[in-house]
BABARO-177004 format. One record per atom (N, C-alpha, C, CB): atom name; x negated, y, z. Coordinates in nm, 3 decimals. Atoms other than C-alpha are relative to their C-alpha. Glycine has a CB too. Example, Ala and Ser with C-alpha at 12.3 -4.5 7.8 and 13.67 -1.06 7.14 Angstrom:
% residues 2
(atom N, (-0.089, -0.119, 0.000)) (atom CA, (-1.230, -0.450, 0.780)) (atom C, (-0.090, 0.120, 0.000)) (atom CB, (0.099, 0.003, 0.125)) (atom N, (0.082, -0.119, -0.006)) (atom CA, (-1.367, -0.106, 0.714)) (atom C, (0.077, 0.109, 0.073)) (atom CB, (-0.041, 0.046, -0.142)) 
% end
This chain:
% residues 117
(atom N, (0.070, -0.001, -0.182)) (atom CA, (-17.108, 41.099, 9.816)) (atom C, (0.083, 0.117, 0.063)) (atom CB, (-0.208, 0.051, 0.020)) (atom N, (-0.095, -0.122, -0.128)) (atom CA, (-16.952, 41.351, 10.112)) (atom C, (-0.130, 0.035, 0.052)) (atom CB, (0.137, -0.075, 0.156)) (atom N, (0.090, -0.035, -0.073)) (atom CA, (-17.180, 41.592, 10.282)) (atom C, (0.009, -0.097, 0.145)) (atom CB, (0.015, 0.152, 0.011)) (atom N, (-0.026, 0.105, -0.061)) (atom CA, (-17.258, 41.406, 10.589)) (atom C, (0.045, 0.085, 0.109)) (atom CB, (-0.106, -0.106, 0.015)) (atom N, (-0.029, -0.024, -0.111)) (atom CA, (-17.087, 41.462, 10.900)) (atom C, (-0.056, -0.078, 0.131)) (atom CB, (0.115, -0.003, -0.012)) (atom N, (0.058, 0.073, -0.073)) (atom CA, (-17.281, 41.371, 11.205)) (atom C, (0.057, -0.112, 0.104)) (atom CB, (-0.061, 0.078, 0.046)) (atom N, (-0.103, 0.099, -0.065)) (atom CA, (-16.995, 41.192, 11.411)) (atom C, (0.021, -0.137, -0.076)) (atom CB, (0.143, 0.071, 0.008)) (atom N, (-0.027, 0.129, 0.079)) (atom CA, (-16.897, 40.981, 11.146)) (atom C, (-0.109, -0.063, -0.042)) (atom CB, (0.077, 0.018, -0.114)) (atom N, (0.120, 0.074, 0.052)) (atom CA, (-17.231, 40.888, 11.016)) (atom C, (-0.079, -0.097, 0.143)) (atom CB, (-0.116, 0.134, -0.072)) (atom N, (0.030, 0.073, -0.130)) (atom CA, (-17.314, 40.815, 11.383)) (atom C, (0.102, -0.103, 0.034)) (atom CB, (-0.008, 0.098, 0.118)) (atom N, (-0.093, 0.138, -0.065)) (atom CA, (-16.997, 40.569, 11.432)) (atom C, (-0.014, -0.086, -0.147)) (atom CB, (0.211, 0.042, 0.058)) (atom N, (0.045, 0.104, 0.121)) (atom CA, (-17.088, 40.413, 11.064)) (atom C, (-0.122, -0.099, 0.077)) (atom CB, (-0.076, 0.101, -0.159)) (atom N, (0.125, 0.074, -0.028)) (atom CA, (-17.437, 40.324, 11.187)) (atom C, (0.008, -0.101, 0.118)) (atom CB, (-0.110, 0.101, 0.028)) (atom N, (-0.058, 0.074, -0.135)) (atom CA, (-17.306, 40.194, 11.522)) (atom C, (0.051, -0.142, -0.043)) (atom CB, (0.135, 0.089, 0.075)) (atom N, (-0.077, 0.123, 0.047)) (atom CA, (-17.126, 39.946, 11.305)) (atom C, (-0.073, -0.137, -0.022)) (atom CB, (0.062, 0.035, -0.130)) (atom N, (0.101, 0.087, 0.054)) (atom CA, (-17.423, 39.765, 11.187)) (atom C, (-0.093, -0.033, 0.117)) (atom CB, (-0.077, 0.066, -0.121)) (atom N, (0.091, 0.009, -0.092)) (atom CA, (-17.602, 39.772, 11.517)) (atom C, (0.002, -0.132, 0.080)) (atom CB, (0.014, 0.111, 0.079)) (atom N, (0.027, 0.126, -0.064)) (atom CA, (-17.736, 39.447, 11.677)) (atom C, (0.052, -0.117, -0.106)) (atom CB, (0.077, -0.005, 0.151)) (atom N, (-0.007, 0.105, 0.081)) (atom CA, (-17.668, 39.279, 11.360)) (atom C, (-0.123, -0.040, -0.124)) (atom CB, (0.126, 0.026, -0.056)) (atom N, (0.122, 0.032, 0.116)) (atom CA, (-17.910, 39.116, 11.067)) (atom C, (0.075, 0.071, -0.108)) (atom CB, (-0.042, -0.183, -0.045)) (atom N, (-0.069, -0.072, 0.108)) (atom CA, (-17.881, 39.378, 10.806)) (atom C, (-0.092, 0.026, -0.092)) (atom CB, (0.067, 0.121, 0.039)) (atom N, (0.162, 0.003, 0.109)) (atom CA, (-18.084, 39.452, 10.485)) (atom C, (-0.001, 0.157, -0.009)) (atom CB, (0.008, -0.095, -0.206)) (atom N, (0.021, -0.168, 0.034)) (atom CA, (-18.232, 39.827, 10.438)) (atom C, (-0.044, 0.027, -0.130)) (atom CB, (-0.110, 0.075, 0.092)) (atom N, (0.068, -0.027, 0.095)) (atom CA, (-18.332, 39.987, 10.141)) (atom C, (-0.036, 0.125, 0.033)) (atom CB, (0.056, -0.018, -0.116)) (atom N, (0.020, -0.139, -0.053)) (atom CA, (-18.525, 40.298, 10.189)) (atom C, (-0.114, 0.048, -0.102)) (atom CB, (-0.047, 0.006, 0.172)) (atom N, (0.076, -0.087, 0.124)) (atom CA, (-18.683, 40.528, 9.906)) (atom C, (-0.012, 0.119, 0.063)) (atom CB, (0.082, 0.022, -0.150)) (atom N, (0.013, -0.138, -0.023)) (atom CA, (-18.847, 40.826, 9.903)) (atom C, (-0.088, 0.048, -0.131)) (atom CB, (-0.072, 0.030, 0.149)) (atom N, (0.063, -0.009, 0.136)) (atom CA, (-18.988, 40.964, 9.565)) (atom C, (0.010, 0.196, -0.001)) (atom CB, (0.114, -0.108, -0.149)) (atom N, (0.024, -0.100, 0.078)) (atom CA, (-19.076, 41.298, 9.406)) (atom C, (-0.052, -0.032, -0.110)) (atom CB, (-0.064, 0.081, 0.049)) (atom N, (0.022, 0.065, 0.093)) (atom CA, (-19.181, 41.087, 9.152)) (atom C, (-0.071, 0.103, -0.137)) (atom CB, (0.133, -0.072, -0.019)) (atom N, (0.038, -0.066, 0.136)) (atom CA, (-19.213, 41.232, 8.791)) (atom C, (0.053, 0.139, 0.015)) (atom CB, (0.066, -0.075, -0.137)) (atom N, (-0.048, -0.125, -0.018)) (atom CA, (-19.035, 41.523, 8.915)) (atom C, (-0.132, 0.120, 0.019)) (atom CB, (0.099, -0.014, 0.130)) (atom N, (0.083, -0.091, -0.062)) (atom CA, (-19.376, 41.658, 9.050)) (atom C, (-0.097, 0.075, -0.090)) (atom CB, (-0.069, -0.068, 0.100)) (atom N, (0.110, -0.037, 0.089)) (atom CA, (-19.670, 41.637, 8.826)) (atom C, (0.017, 0.080, -0.108)) (atom CB, (-0.055, -0.100, -0.047)) (atom N, (-0.021, -0.048, 0.147)) (atom CA, (-19.527, 41.754, 8.482)) (atom C, (0.069, 0.130, 0.015)) (atom CB, (0.091, -0.103, -0.094)) (atom N, (-0.022, -0.143, -0.036)) (atom CA, (-19.400, 42.076, 8.658)) (atom C, (-0.081, 0.070, 0.032)) (atom CB, (0.069, 0.022, 0.081)) (atom N, (0.096, -0.045, -0.082)) (atom CA, (-19.699, 42.144, 8.867)) (atom C, (-0.122, -0.079, 0.004)) (atom CB, (0.050, 0.012, 0.121)) (atom N, (0.135, 0.091, 0.000)) (atom CA, (-20.024, 41.973, 8.774)) (atom C, (-0.065, -0.023, 0.116)) (atom CB, (-0.104, 0.053, -0.080)) (atom N, (0.074, 0.026, -0.123)) (atom CA, (-20.155, 42.031, 9.124)) (atom C, (0.106, -0.068, 0.094)) (atom CB, (-0.063, 0.138, 0.064)) (atom N, (-0.080, 0.091, -0.068)) (atom CA, (-19.876, 41.848, 9.270)) (atom C, (-0.030, -0.122, 0.011)) (atom CB, (0.104, -0.003, -0.040)) (atom N, (0.060, 0.120, -0.003)) (atom CA, (-19.939, 41.529, 9.422)) (atom C, (0.159, -0.099, -0.007)) (atom CB, (-0.113, -0.014, 0.151)) (atom N, (-0.094, 0.080, 0.008)) (atom CA, (-19.681, 41.237, 9.324)) (atom C, (0.028, -0.117, 0.135)) (atom CB, (-0.029, -0.058, -0.128)) (atom N, (0.016, 0.079, -0.125)) (atom CA, (-19.582, 41.026, 9.657)) (atom C, (0.155, -0.059, -0.021)) (atom CB, (-0.039, 0.097, 0.159)) (atom N, (-0.112, 0.092, -0.010)) (atom CA, (-19.292, 40.770, 9.696)) (atom C, (-0.026, -0.117, 0.093)) (atom CB, (0.035, -0.053, -0.136)) (atom N, (0.002, 0.113, -0.080)) (atom CA, (-19.213, 40.507, 9.922)) (atom C, (0.137, -0.077, -0.056)) (atom CB, (-0.003, 0.040, 0.166)) (atom N, (-0.106, 0.062, 0.049)) (atom CA, (-19.001, 40.202, 9.829)) (atom C, (0.020, -0.132, 0.080)) (atom CB, (-0.016, -0.019, -0.146)) (atom N, (0.008, 0.120, -0.095)) (atom CA, (-18.878, 39.906, 10.059)) (atom C, (0.155, -0.052, -0.052)) (atom CB, (-0.023, 0.043, 0.194)) (atom N, (-0.143, 0.036, 0.010)) (atom CA, (-18.560, 39.707, 9.935)) (atom C, (0.046, -0.151, 0.065)) (atom CB, (0.034, 0.003, -0.159)) (atom N, (0.006, 0.138, -0.068)) (atom CA, (-18.386, 39.414, 10.136)) (atom C, (-0.104, -0.047, 0.088)) (atom CB, (0.001, -0.092, -0.090)) (atom N, (0.076, 0.032, -0.154)) (atom CA, (-18.614, 39.428, 10.467)) (atom C, (0.140, -0.040, 0.070)) (atom CB, (-0.097, 0.160, 0.093)) (atom N, (-0.100, 0.037, -0.091)) (atom CA, (-18.390, 39.245, 10.697)) (atom C, (-0.044, 0.066, 0.113)) (atom CB, (0.021, -0.146, 0.020)) (atom N, (0.041, -0.051, -0.131)) (atom CA, (-18.392, 39.417, 11.016)) (atom C, (0.116, -0.022, 0.089)) (atom CB, (-0.042, 0.151, -0.002)) (atom N, (-0.050, -0.018, -0.129)) (atom CA, (-18.217, 39.410, 11.358)) (atom C, (-0.009, 0.101, 0.083)) (atom CB, (-0.033, -0.075, 0.059)) (atom N, (0.036, -0.120, -0.067)) (atom CA, (-18.168, 39.746, 11.508)) (atom C, (0.106, -0.010, 0.127)) (atom CB, (0.015, 0.143, -0.104)) (atom N, (-0.076, 0.004, -0.096)) (atom CA, (-18.063, 39.801, 11.861)) (atom C, (0.035, 0.135, 0.049)) (atom CB, (-0.051, -0.077, 0.088)) (atom N, (-0.038, -0.128, -0.051)) (atom CA, (-18.013, 40.170, 11.865)) (atom C, (-0.004, 0.088, -0.163)) (atom CB, (-0.124, 0.061, 0.139)) (atom N, (0.027, -0.116, 0.145)) (atom CA, (-17.933, 40.428, 11.576)) (atom C, (0.070, 0.140, 0.026)) (atom CB, (0.084, -0.066, -0.165)) (atom N, (0.005, -0.178, -0.092)) (atom CA, (-17.978, 40.828, 11.621)) (atom C, (0.005, 0.060, -0.144)) (atom CB, (-0.188, 0.067, 0.121)) (atom N, (0.003, -0.110, 0.107)) (atom CA, (-17.854, 41.088, 11.335)) (atom C, (-0.022, 0.146, 0.072)) (atom CB, (0.146, -0.002, -0.087)) (atom N, (0.033, -0.130, -0.113)) (atom CA, (-18.019, 41.438, 11.449)) (atom C, (-0.010, 0.062, -0.148)) (atom CB, (-0.165, 0.005, 0.139)) (atom N, (0.074, -0.119, 0.114)) (atom CA, (-18.064, 41.766, 11.207)) (atom C, (0.150, 0.101, 0.014)) (atom CB, (-0.046, -0.081, -0.218)) (atom N, (-0.080, -0.123, 0.017)) (atom CA, (-17.891, 42.088, 11.112)) (atom C, (0.001, 0.051, -0.127)) (atom CB, (-0.040, 0.102, 0.081)) (atom N, (-0.018, -0.082, 0.148)) (atom CA, (-17.798, 42.332, 10.813)) (atom C, (-0.014, -0.117, -0.081)) (atom CB, (-0.122, 0.129, -0.046)) (atom N, (-0.042, 0.062, 0.104)) (atom CA, (-17.688, 42.022, 10.624)) (atom C, (-0.122, -0.116, -0.062)) (atom CB, (0.042, 0.117, -0.098)) (atom N, (0.104, 0.080, 0.021)) (atom CA, (-18.021, 41.833, 10.648)) (atom C, (-0.039, -0.096, 0.107)) (atom CB, (-0.101, 0.077, -0.029)) (atom N, (0.005, 0.098, -0.138)) (atom CA, (-18.044, 41.514, 10.880)) (atom C, (-0.100, -0.109, -0.022)) (atom CB, (0.152, -0.078, 0.036)) (atom N, (0.078, 0.111, -0.037)) (atom CA, (-18.266, 41.258, 11.009)) (atom C, (0.090, -0.140, 0.051)) (atom CB, (-0.096, 0.054, 0.114)) (atom N, (-0.040, 0.145, -0.094)) (atom CA, (-18.167, 40.885, 11.097)) (atom C, (-0.117, -0.083, -0.001)) (atom CB, (0.133, -0.102, -0.063)) (atom N, (0.113, 0.120, -0.045)) (atom CA, (-18.386, 40.644, 11.280)) (atom C, (0.100, -0.119, 0.038)) (atom CB, (-0.113, 0.047, 0.154)) (atom N, (-0.026, 0.122, -0.044)) (atom CA, (-18.317, 40.309, 11.366)) (atom C, (-0.134, -0.102, 0.054)) (atom CB, (0.074, -0.056, -0.115)) (atom N, (0.094, 0.069, -0.095)) (atom CA, (-18.470, 40.142, 11.652)) (atom C, (0.003, -0.173, -0.032)) (atom CB, (0.053, 0.038, 0.168)) (atom N, (0.037, 0.135, 0.026)) (atom CA, (-18.635, 39.787, 11.587)) (atom C, (-0.064, -0.039, 0.130)) (atom CB, (-0.095, -0.019, -0.127)) (atom N, (0.050, 0.051, -0.134)) (atom CA, (-18.763, 39.552, 11.833)) (atom C, (-0.174, 0.029, 0.031)) (atom CB, (0.034, -0.171, 0.000)) (atom N, (0.114, 0.008, -0.001)) (atom CA, (-19.091, 39.628, 11.749)) (atom C, (-0.063, 0.151, -0.053)) (atom CB, (-0.029, -0.123, -0.073)) (atom N, (0.013, -0.138, 0.077)) (atom CA, (-19.075, 39.998, 11.597)) (atom C, (0.125, 0.049, -0.048)) (atom CB, (-0.090, -0.008, -0.121)) (atom N, (-0.089, -0.084, 0.056)) (atom CA, (-18.889, 40.249, 11.416)) (atom C, (0.018, 0.013, -0.173)) (atom CB, (-0.039, 0.124, 0.061)) (atom N, (0.000, -0.044, 0.139)) (atom CA, (-18.740, 40.325, 11.052)) (atom C, (0.084, 0.108, 0.048)) (atom CB, (0.055, -0.101, -0.126)) (atom N, (-0.082, -0.140, -0.003)) (atom CA, (-18.628, 40.672, 10.987)) (atom C, (-0.030, 0.020, -0.136)) (atom CB, (-0.047, 0.133, 0.109)) (atom N, (-0.010, -0.046, 0.122)) (atom CA, (-18.544, 40.872, 10.689)) (atom C, (0.026, 0.149, 0.037)) (atom CB, (0.108, -0.075, -0.088)) (atom N, (-0.027, -0.144, -0.022)) (atom CA, (-18.564, 41.247, 10.672)) (atom C, (0.036, 0.079, -0.137)) (atom CB, (-0.129, 0.066, 0.069)) (atom N, (-0.042, -0.090, 0.123)) (atom CA, (-18.406, 41.495, 10.445)) (atom C, (0.146, -0.038, -0.076)) (atom CB, (-0.122, -0.015, -0.115)) (atom N, (-0.143, 0.053, 0.059)) (atom CA, (-18.056, 41.309, 10.393)) (atom C, (0.096, 0.118, 0.038)) (atom CB, (0.058, -0.160, 0.074)) (atom N, (-0.110, -0.091, -0.016)) (atom CA, (-17.741, 41.527, 10.336)) (atom C, (0.119, -0.046, -0.048)) (atom CB, (-0.023, 0.117, -0.057)) (atom N, (-0.137, 0.085, 0.021)) (atom CA, (-17.494, 41.286, 10.178)) (atom C, (-0.004, -0.143, 0.063)) (atom CB, (0.030, -0.022, -0.163)) (atom N, (-0.030, 0.123, -0.064)) (atom CA, (-17.316, 40.983, 10.267)) (atom C, (0.136, -0.053, -0.067)) (atom CB, (0.010, 0.021, 0.162)) (atom N, (-0.116, 0.044, 0.044)) (atom CA, (-17.076, 40.725, 10.154)) (atom C, (-0.017, -0.164, 0.023)) (atom CB, (0.026, 0.053, -0.155)) (atom N, (0.019, 0.160, -0.037)) (atom CA, (-16.957, 40.371, 10.229)) (atom C, (0.076, -0.041, -0.140)) (atom CB, (0.088, -0.067, 0.172)) (atom N, (-0.019, 0.024, 0.139)) (atom CA, (-16.908, 40.187, 9.904)) (atom C, (0.098, -0.115, -0.018)) (atom CB, (-0.134, -0.028, -0.069)) (atom N, (-0.129, 0.118, -0.028)) (atom CA, (-16.649, 39.905, 9.819)) (atom C, (-0.065, -0.144, 0.034)) (atom CB, (0.108, -0.025, -0.154)) (atom N, (0.060, 0.124, -0.059)) (atom CA, (-16.897, 39.632, 9.935)) (atom C, (-0.053, 0.045, 0.174)) (atom CB, (-0.147, -0.051, -0.115)) (atom N, (0.000, -0.046, -0.146)) (atom CA, (-16.892, 39.836, 10.263)) (atom C, (-0.146, 0.009, 0.044)) (atom CB, (0.082, -0.104, 0.098)) (atom N, (0.109, -0.036, -0.039)) (atom CA, (-17.231, 39.929, 10.264)) (atom C, (-0.032, 0.152, 0.002)) (atom CB, (-0.078, -0.068, -0.069)) (atom N, (-0.022, -0.134, -0.030)) (atom CA, (-17.323, 40.245, 10.398)) (atom C, (-0.160, 0.056, -0.105)) (atom CB, (0.008, 0.031, 0.206)) (atom N, (0.111, -0.031, 0.110)) (atom CA, (-17.552, 40.470, 10.121)) (atom C, (0.016, 0.148, 0.073)) (atom CB, (0.037, -0.026, -0.200)) (atom N, (0.030, -0.117, -0.043)) (atom CA, (-17.705, 40.787, 10.263)) (atom C, (-0.120, 0.051, -0.129)) (atom CB, (-0.053, -0.014, 0.167)) (atom N, (0.104, -0.070, 0.090)) (atom CA, (-17.916, 41.024, 10.023)) (atom C, (-0.049, 0.124, 0.031)) (atom CB, (0.044, 0.018, -0.124)) (atom N, (0.046, -0.167, 0.004)) (atom CA, (-18.108, 41.377, 9.993)) (atom C, (-0.073, 0.004, -0.133)) (atom CB, (-0.116, 0.059, 0.139)) (atom N, (0.021, -0.058, 0.121)) (atom CA, (-18.120, 41.557, 9.700)) (atom C, (-0.094, 0.112, -0.027)) (atom CB, (0.109, 0.035, -0.037)) (atom N, (0.028, -0.136, -0.016)) (atom CA, (-18.346, 41.841, 9.589)) (atom C, (0.116, 0.135, -0.061)) (atom CB, (-0.139, 0.005, -0.070)) (atom N, (-0.103, -0.123, 0.045)) (atom CA, (-18.204, 42.182, 9.454)) (atom C, (0.061, -0.038, -0.133)) (atom CB, (-0.080, 0.154, -0.019)) (atom N, (-0.053, 0.012, 0.112)) (atom CA, (-18.175, 42.053, 9.104)) (atom C, (0.089, -0.149, 0.006)) (atom CB, (-0.117, 0.013, -0.108)) (atom N, (-0.081, 0.131, -0.045)) (atom CA, (-17.982, 41.717, 9.256)) (atom C, (-0.080, -0.113, -0.047)) (atom CB, (0.155, -0.012, -0.065)) (atom N, (0.100, 0.095, 0.033)) (atom CA, (-18.272, 41.490, 9.185)) (atom C, (0.001, -0.086, 0.132)) (atom CB, (-0.147, 0.069, -0.039)) (atom N, (0.045, 0.104, -0.147)) (atom CA, (-18.295, 41.186, 9.461)) (atom C, (-0.173, 0.044, 0.074)) (atom CB, (-0.015, -0.212, -0.072)) (atom N, (0.132, -0.026, -0.097)) (atom CA, (-18.553, 41.274, 9.719)) (atom C, (0.002, -0.129, 0.080)) (atom CB, (0.008, 0.147, 0.111)) (atom N, (0.016, 0.087, -0.131)) (atom CA, (-18.467, 41.021, 9.990)) (atom C, (0.120, -0.082, -0.002)) (atom CB, (-0.010, 0.087, 0.144)) (atom N, (-0.123, 0.088, -0.027)) (atom CA, (-18.224, 40.723, 10.029)) (atom C, (-0.024, -0.093, 0.108)) (atom CB, (0.042, -0.080, -0.123)) (atom N, (0.016, 0.085, -0.068)) (atom CA, (-18.152, 40.509, 10.308)) (atom C, (0.152, -0.062, 0.003)) (atom CB, (-0.069, 0.045, 0.119)) (atom N, (-0.104, 0.080, -0.004)) (atom CA, (-17.900, 40.222, 10.272)) (atom C, (0.005, -0.098, 0.098)) (atom CB, (0.013, -0.053, -0.109)) (atom N, (0.004, 0.106, -0.121)) (atom CA, (-17.777, 39.947, 10.515)) (atom C, (0.125, -0.066, -0.037)) (atom CB, (0.000, 0.062, 0.167)) (atom N, (-0.105, 0.097, 0.030)) (atom CA, (-17.579, 39.641, 10.412)) (atom C, (-0.027, -0.123, 0.069)) (atom CB, (0.014, -0.026, -0.146)) (atom N, (0.016, 0.119, -0.063)) (atom CA, (-17.472, 39.339, 10.565)) (atom C, (-0.029, -0.149, -0.073)) (atom CB, (0.112, -0.005, 0.068)) (atom N, (0.038, 0.092, 0.088)) (atom CA, (-17.544, 39.156, 10.235)) (atom C, (-0.140, 0.057, -0.088)) (atom CB, (0.129, -0.032, -0.091)) (atom N, (0.131, -0.069, 0.057)) (atom CA, (-17.878, 39.183, 10.031)) (atom C, (0.066, 0.114, -0.143)) (atom CB, (-0.129, -0.155, -0.069)) (atom N, (-0.017, -0.092, 0.125)) (atom CA, (-17.891, 39.469, 9.750)) (atom C, (-0.035, -0.082, -0.104)) (atom CB, (-0.088, 0.134, -0.005)) (atom N, (0.021, 0.056, 0.152)) (atom CA, (-17.853, 39.306, 9.390)) (atom C, (-0.019, 0.069, -0.099)) (atom CB, (0.091, -0.065, -0.047)) (atom N, (0.035, -0.109, 0.101)) (atom CA, (-17.888, 39.634, 9.171)) (atom C, (-0.071, 0.108, 0.093)) (atom CB, (0.139, 0.064, -0.085)) 
% end
């Protein structure tokens, strides 16, 4: 994955606009939290293959940490803390944010076909 470049990712987000696409959105501090700090809360969210059609997409941020929002007909989907991206060999836009140790903290992925793995 490469560091996010706002203009490039914005352009990629536009390619999926007004299409039925599949979204994978995941946040976690999962097992990283409580075994290092017993007072820490384990939190996370996971959704895979939610079919959406967004009319507007926006990436904002600074200092190498970004938020991507997708405007749906009845609301928004957004992910915050993203720092890396790539387009894989299946033309899926994969974005992620990691903690200082390189562990996944947030992922937002967009595809014209369902995610199978």
